[in-house]
C-alpha positions as CSV (number, residue, x, y, z in Angstrom):
1,M,13.7,10.1,26.1
2,S,16.9,8.1,26.6
3,A,20.1,9.6,27.9
4,K,22.5,10.8,25.3
5,T,25.7,8.8,25.9
6,E,27.1,8.4,22.4
7,R,29.2,10.9,20.6
8,I,29.5,11.4,16.8
9,E,32.2,13.6,15.4
10,V,32.4,14.8,11.8
11,R,34.8,16.9,9.7
12,A,33.3,19.5,7.4
13,D,34.5,22.2,5.2
14,E,33.9,25.8,6.2
15,A,31.0,26.4,3.8
16,S,29.1,23.3,5.0
17,K,29.6,24.3,8.7
18,S,28.4,27.8,8.0
19,R,25.3,26.5,6.1
20,I,24.4,24.0,8.8
21,S,24.9,26.6,11.6
22,E,22.7,29.1,9.7
23,A,19.9,26.5,9.2
24,A,20.1,25.4,12.9
25,E,19.9,29.0,14.0
26,L,16.9,29.7,11.8
27,L,15.1,26.8,13.5
28,G,16.3,27.9,16.9
29,E,18.1,24.7,17.8
30,P,21.7,23.8,18.6
31,V,23.8,22.6,15.7
32,S,24.2,19.2,17.2
33,A,20.4,18.7,17.6
34,F,19.9,19.9,14.0
35,M,22.5,17.5,12.7
36,V,21.2,14.5,14.6
37,R,17.6,15.2,13.6
38,S,18.6,15.7,9.9
39,A,20.9,12.6,9.9
40,R,18.2,10.5,11.5
41,A,15.6,11.6,9.0
42,E,17.9,10.7,6.1
43,A,18.8,7.4,7.8
44,D,15.1,6.6,8.2
45,R,14.5,7.4,4.5
46,V,17.4,5.3,3.3
47,L,16.4,2.3,5.5
48,A,12.8,2.5,4.5
49,R,13.8,2.3,0.9
50,A,16.2,-0.6,1.6
51,H,13.5,-2.6,3.3
52,R,11.0,-2.2,0.5
53,T,10.9,-3.7,-2.9
54,V,9.8,-1.3,-5.6
55,M,8.8,-2.6,-9.0
56,P,6.5,-1.7,-11.9
57,A,2.8,-2.8,-11.5
58,E,3.1,-5.2,-14.4
59,Q,6.1,-7.0,-12.9
60,F,4.3,-7.2,-9.5
61,D,1.3,-8.8,-11.2
62,L,3.5,-11.4,-12.9
63,L,5.1,-12.1,-9.5
64,I,1.8,-12.6,-7.8
65,S,0.4,-14.8,-10.6
66,S,3.5,-16.9,-10.5
67,L,2.9,-17.7,-6.9
68,D,-0.5,-19.1,-7.8
69,E,1.1,-21.7,-10.2
70,A,2.2,-24.8,-8.5
71,D,5.7,-26.0,-9.3
72,E,6.4,-29.6,-10.0
73,A,8.0,-31.1,-6.9
74,P,8.8,-34.7,-7.8
75,A,10.8,-35.4,-4.6
76,L,7.9,-34.0,-2.4
77,T,5.4,-36.0,-4.4
78,E,7.4,-39.2,-4.0
79,I,7.7,-38.7,-0.2
80,A,4.0,-37.9,0.1
81,N,3.1,-41.1,-1.7
82,R,5.2,-43.4,0.5
83,P,3.4,-45.7,2.9
84,R,2.8,-44.2,6.3
85,R,5.1,-45.3,9.1
86,F,2.6,-44.6,11.8
87,R,-1.2,-44.8,11.9
88,R,-3.5,-42.7,13.9
89,V,-5.8,-44.6,16.2
């Protein structure tokens, strides 16, 4: 486990502080450990959702099928049809 060198300070109303303290006590851990663990779990949840694209199955199927259909690429076709500058020996 890495050393804890960073500090996070928060302001909270009395009811929130009391509720957080009670929950931490029920779990037998310090308030700071409870808050870091809880905030980290929420951060992991938010980041996991942000790094994932969620869509209906029908939309996903349309997306996948569209990848199978080649787009016309006239500029690429023209370049591919140009005479070769170099020849392999």
